[in-house]
MDTraj code that builds the backbone (N, CA, C; nanometers):
import mdtraj as md
import numpy as np

residues = "MET PRO PRO LEU GLN ASP LYS TRP ARG THR GLU GLN THR PRO GLY LEU TYR LEU ALA ARG VAL HIS GLN ARG LEU PHE LEU ILE LEU PRO ARG GLY MET LYS LYS LYS THR PHE ILE ILE PHE VAL SER VAL PHE LEU THR ALA GLY PHE CYS GLN GLN CYS LYS LYS THR VAL GLU GLU TRP ALA PHE CYS GLU GLY CYS GLY LEU GLU SER TRP ALA GLY LYS TYR ASN GLY THR GLY SER TYR TYR LYS ASP GLU THR ASN GLU ILE VAL ASP GLY VAL GLU VAL GLN LEU GLU ILE GLU ASN PRO SER ALA ASN GLN PHE LEU ILE LYS VAL LEU ALA PRO ASP TYR TYR SER GLN SER PHE PHE SER THR LYS SER ASP SER LEU TYR TYR PHE SER ILE ALA ASN GLN THR ASN SER ILE ASN MET ASN LEU TYR LYS LYS GLY SER GLU PHE LYS ILE THR GLY VAL ALA LYS LYS GLY HIS LEU GLU TRP VAL ASP SER VAL TYR VAL ILE VAL PRO ASP HIS SER LEU THR PHE GLU LEU TYR LYS LYS GLN".split()
xyz = np.array([
    [10.1292, 13.8049, 11.3114],
    [10.1219, 13.9330, 11.2442],
    [10.0204, 14.0188, 11.3185],
    [10.0523, 14.1435, 11.3450],
    [9.9598, 14.2303, 11.4176],
    [9.8400, 14.2635, 11.3288],
    [9.7272, 14.2969, 11.3892],
    [9.6098, 14.3315, 11.3101],
    [9.6394, 14.4510, 11.2195],
    [9.5749, 14.4507, 11.1030],
    [9.5952, 14.5591, 11.0074],
    [9.5328, 14.6874, 11.0598],
    [9.5996, 14.7958, 11.0361],
    [9.5497, 14.9244, 11.0831],
    [9.5121, 15.0086, 10.9620],
    [9.4449, 15.1202, 10.9885],
    [9.4019, 15.2088, 10.8801],
    [9.5202, 15.2656, 10.8026],
    [9.6370, 15.2722, 10.8665],
    [9.7544, 15.3294, 10.8035],
    [9.7921, 15.2571, 10.6743],
    [9.7832, 15.1269, 10.6701],
    [9.8258, 15.0510, 10.5519],
    [9.7332, 15.0740, 10.4337],
    [9.6082, 15.1138, 10.4556],
    [9.5134, 15.1368, 10.3451],
    [9.5434, 15.2658, 10.2700],
    [9.6086, 15.3575, 10.3325],
    [9.6331, 15.4872, 10.2705],
    [9.7732, 15.5006, 10.2122],
    [9.8533, 15.3958, 10.2178],
    [9.9880, 15.4043, 10.1628],
    [9.9830, 15.4261, 10.0121],
    [10.0803, 15.4950, 9.9590],
    [10.0819, 15.5357, 9.8204],
    [10.1279, 15.4270, 9.7242],
    [10.2069, 15.3321, 9.7667],
    [10.2683, 15.2352, 9.6781],
    [10.1725, 15.1196, 9.6491],
    [10.1292, 15.1032, 9.5232],
    [10.0375, 14.9947, 9.4909],
    [10.0992, 14.8573, 9.5145],
    [10.2284, 14.8429, 9.4882],
    [10.2947, 14.7145, 9.5086],
    [10.2916, 14.6725, 9.6540],
    [10.3177, 14.7676, 9.7433],
    [10.3141, 14.7395, 9.8861],
    [10.1718, 14.7051, 9.9299],
    [10.0764, 14.7759, 9.8760],
    [9.9357, 14.7493, 9.9066],
    [9.8983, 14.6070, 9.8659],
    [9.9358, 14.5648, 9.7422],
    [9.9051, 14.4298, 9.6953],
    [9.9771, 14.3243, 9.7787],
    [10.1002, 14.3548, 9.8206],
    [10.1745, 14.2599, 9.9044],
    [10.1021, 14.2395, 10.0369],
    [10.0492, 14.3449, 10.0931],
    [9.9771, 14.3330, 10.2202],
    [9.8437, 14.2622, 10.2007],
    [9.7773, 14.2881, 10.0883],
    [9.6536, 14.2155, 10.0580],
    [9.6863, 14.0679, 10.0429],
    [9.7961, 14.0378, 9.9762],
    [9.8415, 13.9002, 9.9579],
    [9.8667, 13.8342, 10.0932],
    [9.9362, 13.9051, 10.1834],
    [9.9622, 13.8518, 10.3171],
    [9.8314, 13.8228, 10.3898],
    [9.7429, 13.9172, 10.3841],
    [9.6151, 13.9037, 10.4544],
    [9.5352, 13.7885, 10.3950],
    [9.5404, 13.7720, 10.2636],
    [9.4696, 13.6645, 10.1957],
    [9.5220, 13.5287, 10.2417],
    [9.6533, 13.5175, 10.2550],
    [9.7124, 13.3916, 10.2986],
    [9.6756, 13.3572, 10.4420],
    [9.6515, 13.4567, 10.5247],
    [9.6124, 13.4298, 10.6623],
    [9.4704, 13.3761, 10.6711],
    [9.3846, 13.4157, 10.5792],
    [9.2436, 13.3773, 10.5821],
    [9.2217, 13.2393, 10.5211],
    [9.2950, 13.2069, 10.4148],
    [9.2719, 13.0835, 10.3409],
    [9.3343, 12.9626, 10.4085],
    [9.2747, 12.8443, 10.3877],
    [9.3380, 12.7210, 10.4371],
    [9.4723, 12.7011, 10.3685],
    [9.5613, 12.6300, 10.4307],
    [9.6992, 12.6164, 10.3835],
    [9.7135, 12.5634, 10.2408],
    [9.6400, 12.4631, 10.2001],
    [9.6556, 12.4031, 10.0683],
    [9.6106, 12.4925, 9.9543],
    [9.5275, 12.5882, 9.9795],
    [9.4710, 12.6713, 9.8739],
    [9.5467, 12.8011, 9.8521],
    [9.6446, 12.8322, 9.9328],
    [9.7083, 12.9629, 9.9305],
    [9.7694, 12.9993, 9.7955],
    [9.8569, 12.9156, 9.7427],
    [9.9238, 12.9492, 9.6171],
    [9.8274, 12.9495, 9.4994],
    [9.7407, 12.8474, 9.4921],
    [9.6444, 12.8404, 9.3817],
    [9.5531, 12.9619, 9.3808],
    [9.5008, 12.9951, 9.4941],
    [9.4075, 13.1080, 9.5034],
    [9.4767, 13.2378, 9.4671],
    [9.5991, 13.2562, 9.5145],
    [9.6719, 13.3783, 9.4829],
    [9.6969, 13.3892, 9.3320],
    [9.7362, 13.2799, 9.2696],
    [9.7628, 13.2797, 9.1253],
    [9.6345, 13.3112, 9.0486],
    [9.5236, 13.2507, 9.0901],
    [9.3953, 13.2781, 9.0238],
    [9.3562, 13.4240, 9.0442],
    [9.3719, 13.4739, 9.1665],
    [9.3379, 13.6124, 9.1978],
    [9.4184, 13.7092, 9.1115],
    [9.5470, 13.6895, 9.1028],
    [9.6338, 13.7770, 9.0234],
    [9.6002, 13.7649, 8.8749],
    [9.5750, 13.6424, 8.8269],
    [9.5411, 13.6222, 8.6857],
    [9.4134, 13.6958, 8.6483],
    [9.3119, 13.6838, 8.7309],
    [9.1845, 13.7529, 8.7039],
    [9.2046, 13.9032, 8.7085],
    [9.2783, 13.9516, 8.8053],
    [9.3041, 14.0941, 8.8194],
    [9.3776, 14.1494, 8.6973],
    [9.4823, 14.0818, 8.6538],
    [9.5587, 14.1275, 8.5368],
    [9.4780, 14.1181, 8.4078],
    [9.4035, 14.0082, 8.3915],
    [9.3212, 13.9917, 8.2717],
    [9.2169, 14.1022, 8.2635],
    [9.1523, 14.1322, 8.3739],
    [9.0512, 14.2387, 8.3765],
    [9.1141, 14.3732, 8.3413],
    [9.2327, 14.3979, 8.3920],
    [9.3016, 14.5229, 8.3611],
    [9.3366, 14.5350, 8.2142],
    [9.3855, 14.4270, 8.1535],
    [9.4192, 14.4300, 8.0111],
    [9.2955, 14.4429, 7.9241],
    [9.1882, 14.3752, 7.9604],
    [9.0643, 14.3814, 7.8808],
    [9.0056, 14.5210, 7.8804],
    [9.0186, 14.5928, 7.9895],
    [8.9677, 14.7294, 7.9957],
    [9.0402, 14.8188, 7.8959],
    [9.1689, 14.7955, 7.8774],
    [9.2476, 14.8769, 7.7863],
    [9.2276, 14.8368, 7.6407],
    [9.1806, 14.7142, 7.6147],
    [9.1673, 14.6634, 7.4785],
    [9.0279, 14.6834, 7.4205],
    [8.9411, 14.7539, 7.4891],
    [8.8055, 14.7735, 7.4378],
    [8.8104, 14.8482, 7.3053],
    [8.7369, 14.7961, 7.2075],
    [8.7278, 14.8634, 7.0794],
    [8.6082, 14.9568, 7.0839],
    [8.6243, 15.0714, 7.0225],
    [8.5111, 15.1621, 7.0165],
    [8.4202, 15.1153, 6.9040],
    [8.2934, 15.1035, 6.9346],
    [8.1956, 15.0579, 6.8371],
    [8.1414, 15.1797, 6.7641],
    [8.1551, 15.1768, 6.6345],
    [8.1082, 15.2886, 6.5548],
    [7.9568, 15.2794, 6.5403],
    [7.8900, 15.3902, 6.5575],
    [7.7440, 15.3980, 6.5491],
    [7.7035, 15.4614, 6.4162],
    [7.5771, 15.4388, 6.3787],
    [7.5221, 15.5047, 6.2613],
    [7.5119, 15.6538, 6.2913],
    [7.5570, 15.7364, 6.1983],
    [7.5500, 15.8813, 6.2136],
    [7.4983, 15.9419, 6.0841],
    [7.4294, 16.0558, 6.0955],
    [7.3837, 16.1250, 5.9763],
    [7.5023, 16.1485, 5.8837],
    [7.4802, 16.1293, 5.7557],
    [7.5872, 16.1434, 5.6575],
    [7.5988, 16.2906, 5.6167],
    [7.6397, 16.3704, 5.7116],
    [7.6556, 16.5142, 5.6899],
    [7.7761, 16.5374, 5.5998],
    [7.7577, 16.6110, 5.4935],
    [7.8682, 16.6419, 5.4039],
    [7.8985, 16.5345, 5.3012],
    [7.8206, 16.4282, 5.2965],
    [7.8426, 16.3241, 5.1955],
    [7.8017, 16.3784, 5.0590],
    [7.8743, 16.3419, 4.9574],
    [7.8445, 16.3888, 4.8229],
    [7.7193, 16.3251, 4.7655],
    [7.6749, 16.3767, 4.6543],
    [7.5544, 16.3253, 4.5895],
    [7.5695, 16.1795, 4.5483],
    [7.6929, 16.1389, 4.5159],
    [7.7169, 16.0001, 4.4749],
    [7.6912, 15.9011, 4.5890],
    [7.6952, 15.9488, 4.7128],
    [7.6681, 15.8619, 4.8278],
    [7.5227, 15.8140, 4.8291],
    [7.4327, 15.8947, 4.7751],
    [7.2912, 15.8582, 4.7719],
    [7.2633, 15.7511, 4.6668],
    [7.3317, 15.7588, 4.5539],
    [7.3028, 15.6691, 4.4410],
    [7.3337, 15.5243, 4.4753],
    [7.2452, 15.4333, 4.4307],
    [7.2668, 15.2916, 4.4520],
    [7.1374, 15.2178, 4.4780],
    [7.1517, 15.0890, 4.5069],
    [7.0362, 15.0041, 4.5363],
    [7.0372, 14.9717, 4.6856],
    [6.9193, 14.9808, 4.7446],
    [6.9032, 14.9570, 4.8882],
    [6.7962, 14.8504, 4.9094],
    [6.8146, 14.7681, 5.0110],
    [6.7163, 14.6660, 5.0494],
    [6.6954, 14.6724, 5.1997],
    [6.5761, 14.6325, 5.2414],
    [6.5468, 14.6289, 5.3844],
    [6.4000, 14.5989, 5.4077],
    [6.3506, 14.6448, 5.5197],
    [6.2110, 14.6201, 5.5554],
    [6.1434, 14.7507, 5.5936],
    [6.0111, 14.7423, 5.5992],
    [5.9339, 14.8597, 5.6351],
    [5.7963, 14.8221, 5.6848],
    [5.7179, 14.9246, 5.7087],
    [5.5791, 14.9079, 5.7522],
    [5.4886, 14.9786, 5.6521],
    [5.3871, 14.9079, 5.6092],
    [5.2927, 14.9603, 5.5109],
    [5.1611, 14.9947, 5.5812],
    [5.1051, 15.1105, 5.5465],
    [4.9768, 15.1528, 5.6027],
    [4.8810, 15.1864, 5.4889],
    [4.7594, 15.1324, 5.4969],
    [4.6554, 15.1612, 5.3981],
    [4.5387, 15.2261, 5.4708],
    [4.5102, 15.3516, 5.4348],
    [4.4081, 15.4295, 5.5044],
    [4.2688, 15.3714, 5.4881],
    [4.2384, 15.3252, 5.3692],
    [4.1037, 15.2759, 5.3367],
    [4.0566, 15.1670, 5.4340],
    [4.1455, 15.0756, 5.4691],
    [4.1096, 14.9648, 5.5585],
    [4.1749, 14.9779, 5.6969],
    [4.2511, 15.0861, 5.7148],
    [4.3238, 15.1077, 5.8402],
    [4.4186, 14.9906, 5.8708],
    [4.4730, 14.9335, 5.7658],
    [4.5588, 14.8153, 5.7746],
    [4.7058, 14.8562, 5.7886],
    [4.7755, 14.7929, 5.8813],
    [4.9195, 14.8126, 5.8982],
    [4.9865, 14.6763, 5.8841],
    [5.0846, 14.6693, 5.7947],
    [5.1586, 14.5452, 5.7751],
    [5.3060, 14.5751, 5.8038],
    [5.3608, 14.5098, 5.9077],
    [5.5019, 14.5272, 5.9435],
    [5.5867, 14.4202, 5.8765],
    [5.7156, 14.4499, 5.8602],
    [5.8087, 14.3518, 5.8045],
    [5.7989, 14.3343, 5.6548],
    [5.7466, 14.4344, 5.5863],
    [5.7329, 14.4290, 5.4408],
    [5.8709, 14.4471, 5.3762],
    [5.9012, 14.3639, 5.2775],
    [6.0274, 14.3782, 5.2039],
    [6.0209, 14.5056, 5.1202],
    [6.1248, 14.5877, 5.1283],
    [6.1284, 14.7142, 5.0547],
    [6.2574, 14.7234, 4.9757],
    [6.2441, 14.7716, 4.8522],
    [6.3596, 14.7952, 4.7662],
    [6.3565, 14.9417, 4.7230],
    [6.4722, 15.0024, 4.7213],
    [6.4844, 15.1417, 4.6804],
    [6.6017, 15.1506, 4.5841],
    [6.5778, 15.2184, 4.4739],
    [6.6863, 15.2407, 4.3781],
    [6.6952, 15.3900, 4.3514],
    [6.8143, 15.4447, 4.3701],
    [6.8379, 15.5862, 4.3442],
    [6.9412, 15.5964, 4.2334],
    [6.8989, 15.6534, 4.1210],
    [6.9889, 15.6730, 4.0072],
    [7.0241, 15.8209, 3.9982],
    [7.1466, 15.8469, 3.9596],
    [7.1958, 15.9823, 3.9425],
    [7.2372, 15.9985, 3.7962],
    [7.1372, 16.0151, 3.7038],
    [7.1671, 16.0135, 3.5603],
    [7.2588, 16.1266, 3.5138],
    [7.2494, 16.2428, 3.5786],
    [7.3394, 16.3513, 3.5414],
    [7.3452, 16.4551, 3.6529],
    [7.4615, 16.5100, 3.6698],
    [7.4899, 16.6171, 3.7663],
    [7.4127, 16.6008, 3.8968],
    [7.3089, 16.6797, 3.9169],
    [7.2367, 16.6769, 4.0437],
    [7.0932, 16.6247, 4.0298],
    [7.0668, 16.5459, 3.9261],
    [6.9333, 16.4897, 3.9055],
    [6.9248, 16.3498, 3.9659],
    [6.8084, 16.3204, 4.0229],
    [6.7864, 16.1904, 4.0847],
    [6.6555, 16.1296, 4.0363],
    [6.6614, 16.0007, 4.0063],
    [6.5432, 15.9203, 3.9774],
    [6.5345, 15.8185, 4.0910],
    [6.4254, 15.8226, 4.1640],
    [6.4094, 15.7380, 4.2829],
    [6.2913, 15.6451, 4.2609],
    [6.3162, 15.5143, 4.2785],
    [6.2105, 15.4135, 4.2635],
    [6.1963, 15.3393, 4.3960],
    [6.0738, 15.3390, 4.4490],
    [6.0441, 15.2695, 4.5744],
    [5.9503, 15.1553, 4.5422],
    [5.9820, 15.0369, 4.5938],
    [5.8983, 14.9201, 4.5679],
    [5.8871, 14.8336, 4.6928],
    [5.7621, 14.8056, 4.7295],
    [5.7316, 14.7049, 4.8315],
    [5.6357, 14.6096, 4.7613],
    [5.6858, 14.4976, 4.7090],
    [5.6029, 14.4090, 4.6269],
    [5.4682, 14.3769, 4.6923],
    [5.3637, 14.3859, 4.6137],
    [5.2247, 14.3614, 4.6547],
    [5.1664, 14.4707, 4.7438],
    [5.2427, 14.5759, 4.7734],
    [5.1906, 14.6812, 4.8616],
    [5.2056, 14.8217, 4.8064],
    [5.3248, 14.8562, 4.7568],
    [5.3519, 14.9961, 4.7245],
    [5.4544, 15.0056, 4.6126],
    [5.4308, 15.0997, 4.5206],
    [5.5253, 15.1259, 4.4127],
    [5.5126, 15.2725, 4.3737],
    [5.6262, 15.3396, 4.3629],
    [5.6230, 15.4817, 4.3297],
    [5.7580, 15.5230, 4.2744],
    [5.7575, 15.6177, 4.1814],
    [5.8807, 15.6754, 4.1272],
    [5.8777, 15.8260, 4.1469],
    [5.9945, 15.8820, 4.1704],
    [6.0084, 16.0264, 4.1891],
    [6.1263, 16.0740, 4.1050],
    [6.1168, 16.1961, 4.0570],
    [6.2276, 16.2575, 3.9846],
    [6.2473, 16.3961, 4.0430],
    [6.3717, 16.4266, 4.0799],
    [6.3982, 16.5570, 4.1407],
    [6.5456, 16.5914, 4.1269],
    [6.5803, 16.7084, 4.1752],
    [6.7207, 16.7505, 4.1782],
    [6.7627, 16.7719, 4.3227],
    [6.8920, 16.7577, 4.3440],
    [6.9508, 16.7825, 4.4762],
    [7.0873, 16.8451, 4.4516],
    [7.1099, 16.9599, 4.5116],
    [7.2363, 17.0289, 4.4859],
    [7.3194, 17.0489, 4.6126],
    [7.2720, 17.0004, 4.7264],
    [7.3486, 17.0173, 4.8496],
    [7.3981, 16.8818, 4.9007],
    [7.4790, 16.8855, 5.0031],
    [7.5320, 16.7599, 5.0585],
    [7.4741, 16.7340, 5.1982],
    [7.3503, 16.7741, 5.2182],
    [7.2832, 16.7497, 5.3458],
    [7.2416, 16.6037, 5.3556],
    [7.2196, 16.5562, 5.4776],
    [7.1875, 16.4156, 5.5020],
    [7.0410, 16.3824, 5.4782],
    [6.9579, 16.4797, 5.4480],
    [6.8165, 16.4523, 5.4244],
    [6.7754, 16.4957, 5.2847],
    [6.6665, 16.4374, 5.2388],
    [6.6180, 16.4628, 5.1039],
    [6.4663, 16.4486, 5.1055],
    [6.3970, 16.5506, 5.0587],
    [6.2507, 16.5491, 5.0558],
    [6.2004, 16.5887, 4.9177],
    [6.1018, 16.5139, 4.8732],
    [6.0353, 16.5451, 4.7472],
    [5.8854, 16.5411, 4.7754],
    [5.8151, 16.6436, 4.7334],
    [5.6700, 16.6454, 4.7540],
    [5.6032, 16.7114, 4.6347],
    [5.4923, 16.6509, 4.5933],
    [5.4075, 16.7156, 4.4938],
    [5.2657, 16.7153, 4.5494],
    [5.1666, 16.7356, 4.4660],
    [5.0308, 16.7494, 4.5185],
    [4.9802, 16.6263, 4.5925],
    [5.0130, 16.5088, 4.5468],
    [4.9554, 16.3890, 4.6076],
    [5.0569, 16.2835, 4.6512],
    [5.1840, 16.3041, 4.6255],
    [5.2866, 16.2051, 4.6609],
    [5.4041, 16.2745, 4.7289],
    [5.4701, 16.2017, 4.8177],
    [5.5896, 16.2590, 4.8804],
    [5.6813, 16.1468, 4.9273],
    [5.8077, 16.1831, 4.9424],
    [5.9063, 16.0931, 5.0021],
    [6.0036, 16.1790, 5.0834],
    [6.0349, 16.1330, 5.2019],
    [6.1318, 16.1981, 5.2900],
    [6.2325, 16.0922, 5.3310],
    [6.3607, 16.1228, 5.3167],
    [6.4651, 16.0250, 5.3455],
    [6.5793, 16.0896, 5.4237],
    [6.6429, 16.0089, 5.5086],
    [6.7649, 16.0476, 5.5799],
    [6.8729, 15.9462, 5.5468],
    [6.9924, 15.9954, 5.5181],
    [7.1051, 15.9093, 5.4847],
    [7.1992, 15.9005, 5.6049],
    [7.2354, 15.7774, 5.6416],
    [7.3258, 15.7510, 5.7533],
    [7.4498, 15.6788, 5.7009],
    [7.5586, 15.6921, 5.7774],
    [7.6829, 15.6245, 5.7396],
    [7.7467, 15.5646, 5.8640],
    [7.8034, 15.4438, 5.8452],
    [7.8821, 15.3782, 5.9503],
    [7.9976, 15.3099, 5.8781],
    [8.1171, 15.3647, 5.8933],
    [8.2322, 15.3119, 5.8197],
    [8.2096, 15.3320, 5.6703],
    [8.2075, 15.2218, 5.5942],
    [8.1825, 15.2313, 5.4500],
    [8.0402, 15.1895, 5.4148],
    [7.9562, 15.1682, 5.5163],
    [7.8177, 15.1266, 5.4934],
    [7.7244, 15.2477, 5.4942],
    [7.6157, 15.2356, 5.4161],
    [7.5151, 15.3409, 5.4103],
    [7.3777, 15.2828, 5.4412],
    [7.2943, 15.3664, 5.5039],
    [7.1591, 15.3265, 5.5399],
    [7.0669, 15.4448, 5.5134],
    [6.9467, 15.4153, 5.4648],
    [6.8453, 15.5188, 5.4439],
    [6.7213, 15.4823, 5.5238],
    [6.6696, 15.5794, 5.5974],
    [6.5395, 15.5642, 5.6619],
    [6.4478, 15.6700, 5.6030],
    [6.3188, 15.6400, 5.6002],
    [6.2288, 15.7397, 5.5466],
    [6.0851, 15.6938, 5.5414],
    [6.0062, 15.7768, 5.4756],
    [5.8646, 15.7473, 5.4563],
    [5.8221, 15.7984, 5.3185],
    [5.7462, 15.7148, 5.2484],
    [5.6895, 15.7519, 5.1184],
    [5.5376, 15.7487, 5.1336],
    [5.4696, 15.8462, 5.0729],
    [5.3244, 15.8567, 5.0874],
    [5.2580, 15.8812, 4.9533],
    [5.1392, 15.8217, 4.9384],
    [5.0507, 15.8488, 4.8253],
    [4.9188, 15.8966, 4.8840],
    [4.8583, 15.9917, 4.8174],
    [4.7311, 16.0410, 4.8671],
    [4.6441, 16.0943, 4.7549],
    [4.5374, 16.1585, 4.7936],
    [4.4490, 16.2217, 4.6972],
    [4.3967, 16.3519, 4.7577],
    [4.3448, 16.4377, 4.6709],
    [4.2922, 16.5659, 4.7160],
    [4.1424, 16.5533, 4.7405],
    [4.0972, 16.6104, 4.8503],
    [3.9543, 16.6164, 4.8811],
    [3.9164, 16.7602, 4.9111],
    [3.7969, 16.7958, 4.8661],
    [3.7445, 16.9297, 4.8904],
    [3.6768, 16.9294, 5.0272],
    [3.7341, 17.0030, 5.1225],
    [3.6802, 17.0092, 5.2580],
    [3.6729, 17.1553, 5.3014],
    [3.5528, 17.2020, 5.3335],
    [3.5328, 17.3396, 5.3815],
    [3.5986, 17.4434, 5.2906],
    [3.5675, 17.4366, 5.1629],
    [3.6141, 17.5339, 5.0631],
    [3.7647, 17.5313, 5.0375],
    [3.8301, 17.4212, 5.0695],
    [3.9730, 17.4104, 5.0429],
    [4.0071, 17.2635, 5.0134],
    [4.1070, 17.2423, 4.9286],
    [4.1535, 17.1061, 4.9026],
    [4.2483, 17.0615, 5.0145],
    [4.2282, 16.9392, 5.0576],
    [4.3114, 16.8803, 5.1620],
    [4.3698, 16.7500, 5.1082],
    [4.4981, 16.7267, 5.1359],
    [4.5614, 16.6014, 5.0947],
    [4.5272, 16.4941, 5.1979],
    [4.4663, 16.3869, 5.1501],
    [4.4299, 16.2753, 5.2364],
    [4.5202, 16.1576, 5.1992],
    [4.5985, 16.1060, 5.2947],
    [4.6886, 15.9944, 5.2616],
    [4.6110, 15.8652, 5.2382],
    [4.6455, 15.7956, 5.1302],
    [4.5855, 15.6655, 5.0997],
    [4.6777, 15.5518, 5.1417],
    [4.8069, 15.5689, 5.1152],
    [4.9070, 15.4659, 5.1445],
    [5.0305, 15.5356, 5.2006],
    [5.0968, 15.4706, 5.2930],
    [5.2285, 15.5193, 5.3365],
    [5.3180, 15.3993, 5.3648],
    [5.4449, 15.4208, 5.3455],
    [5.5446, 15.3160, 5.3639],
    [5.6626, 15.3760, 5.4388],
    [5.6856, 15.3308, 5.5607],
    [5.8058, 15.3706, 5.6334],
    [5.9092, 15.2618, 5.6145],
    [6.0356, 15.2981, 5.6071],
    [6.1371, 15.1977, 5.5744],
    [6.2717, 15.2267, 5.6386],
    [6.3505, 15.1201, 5.6503],
    [6.4903, 15.1257, 5.6911],
    [6.5651, 15.0327, 5.5976],
    [6.6516, 15.0900, 5.5149],
    [6.7150, 15.0153, 5.4063],
    [6.8667, 15.0303, 5.4106],
    [6.9345, 14.9252, 5.3654],
    [7.0809, 14.9230, 5.3645],
    [7.1310, 14.9115, 5.2214],
    [7.2349, 14.9876, 5.1923],
    [7.2893, 14.9912, 5.0561],
    [7.3617, 14.8613, 5.0245],
    [7.3342, 14.8085, 4.9042],
    [7.4067, 14.6909, 4.8567],
    [7.5471, 14.7321, 4.8195],
    [7.6462, 14.6561, 4.8616],
    [7.7858, 14.6897, 4.8304],
    [7.8303, 14.6215, 4.7041],
])
top = md.Topology()
chain = top.add_chain()
for i, resn in enumerate(residues, 1):
    res = top.add_residue(resn, chain, resSeq=i)
    for name in ("N", "CA", "C"):
        top.add_atom(name, md.element.get_by_symbol(name[0]), res)
traj = md.Trajectory(xyz[None], top)
């Protein structure tokens, strides 16, 4: 067989190209391995081609934009990080429970609990379908974001407790405790 020239690399027909690659492969390999190697080569090539087409798209967590108020209601469990200002203590991996009740129309009762570290209740209203929710008063606050993936829901956020201090002729909120969390809704 004459040496391969650049002309064969630019031919348009994939079948002809593979046939020439096959020919060239058989010239390089020892005689006993020719058929086995070709079969393995073709099998790997075809399997790789099919696997590329069969890739499933993995759904990611996304902000729950446009979710109704009922999407927020429920019980959530997960972990968080607790911070105590007085001792400058940070505890990671704290078990956190969140319960959001929707007793009527657009009213919410929110209970946050990290046993042995943090406990707080909030009552507020929400009338929009935005993915975030914030409640703040003089010394306590909670900020939450709602995420959705398929039929699953997740809330991330931070809850804070503090106190007022008189500093330079004005009251300033000084945080005493904070709890950051990532929680998943119980189904």
